[in-house]
C-alpha positions as CSV (number, residue, x, y, z in Angstrom):
1,M,15.5,-8.1,-24.1
2,R,14.2,-5.5,-21.7
3,G,15.4,-4.2,-19.1
4,W,13.6,-2.7,-15.4
5,L,11.6,0.4,-16.2
6,L,9.7,3.1,-13.6
7,A,6.5,2.9,-15.6
8,D,6.5,-1.3,-15.4
9,Q,6.3,-0.4,-11.7
10,I,3.5,2.5,-11.4
11,T,-0.2,1.2,-11.3
12,P,-2.0,4.3,-12.8
13,E,-4.0,6.5,-11.2
14,P,-7.0,5.7,-10.7
15,T,-10.4,7.6,-12.3
16,R,-13.6,8.3,-10.3
17,V,-15.9,6.4,-12.7
18,A,-19.0,6.6,-9.8
19,N,-19.2,7.6,-6.3
20,G,-17.0,4.8,-4.4
21,W,-15.9,3.5,-7.4
22,V,-12.8,4.0,-9.4
23,M,-11.2,2.6,-12.7
24,R,-7.5,2.2,-13.7
25,R,-7.4,0.0,-16.5
26,D,-10.5,-0.2,-19.5
27,G,-13.2,-2.1,-17.8
28,V,-12.0,-3.1,-14.3
29,L,-14.0,-1.3,-12.0
30,E,-12.4,-1.0,-7.7
31,V,-14.1,-0.1,-4.9
32,D,-12.5,3.4,-3.8
33,P,-9.7,2.6,-2.1
34,E,-10.2,5.8,0.1
35,L,-13.5,4.0,1.2
36,M,-11.3,1.4,2.7
37,R,-8.1,3.3,4.2
38,T,-10.0,3.0,7.5
39,Y,-10.3,-0.6,7.8
40,V,-7.5,-2.2,5.3
41,R,-3.9,-0.9,5.1
42,Q,-3.8,0.1,1.4
43,Q,-0.2,-0.9,0.0
44,D,1.5,0.1,-3.1
45,M,0.9,-2.2,-6.3
46,P,3.2,-2.4,-9.4
47,R,1.9,-2.4,-12.4
48,W,2.8,-5.6,-13.7
49,D,1.6,-7.1,-9.7
50,F,-1.7,-5.4,-10.9
51,E,-2.2,-6.6,-14.7
52,R,-1.1,-10.3,-13.3
53,I,-4.1,-9.9,-10.9
54,V,-6.4,-8.5,-13.0
55,T,-5.8,-11.3,-15.8
56,A,-6.1,-14.2,-13.2
57,R,-9.4,-12.8,-11.8
58,Q,-10.9,-12.7,-16.0
59,D,-9.4,-15.8,-16.1
60,Y,-11.0,-17.5,-13.4
61,L,-14.1,-15.9,-14.5
62,Q,-14.2,-17.3,-18.0
63,S,-13.4,-21.0,-16.6
64,M,-16.8,-20.4,-14.2
65,E,-18.9,-19.6,-17.3
66,T,-17.9,-22.0,-19.9
67,H,-18.0,-25.0,-16.8
68,M,-20.3,-23.7,-14.7
69,A,-23.3,-21.4,-16.5
70,D,-26.3,-22.3,-18.0
71,R,-26.3,-19.1,-19.6
72,V,-24.2,-15.9,-19.0
73,L,-27.1,-12.7,-18.1
74,S,-26.1,-9.1,-19.3
75,G,-26.7,-6.7,-16.7
76,A,-30.3,-5.4,-18.8
77,E,-31.5,-9.3,-17.9
78,I,-30.0,-9.0,-14.2
79,L,-32.0,-5.1,-13.9
80,Q,-35.4,-6.3,-15.6
81,Q,-35.6,-9.7,-13.2
82,V,-35.2,-8.0,-10.1
83,T,-37.5,-4.7,-11.7
84,R,-40.4,-7.4,-12.3
85,E,-39.6,-9.2,-8.9
86,A,-39.9,-6.4,-7.0
87,A,-42.9,-5.1,-8.8
88,D,-44.2,-8.4,-7.9
89,A,-43.5,-8.0,-4.7
90,D,-45.2,-4.9,-4.4
91,R,-48.7,-6.5,-5.3
């Protein structure tokens, strides 16, 4: 049995990946907390709770894809569609 470890309580430091976006775990993007600090009081979140929330979100999205989607579009497919629609609107 494992006891209480400080490392389990400290959320990883965010890495800036783009303007307004940070990443604490591979593949999990977050809005930069500094942008929200003016409007929403930020709280320290233990690592185990952060991991629990990320896992729950991924499970939810997988469930929605399985039960609600005819198909899942990639980011490239969405970008192509948006570009096509913008070009059609300019005509």
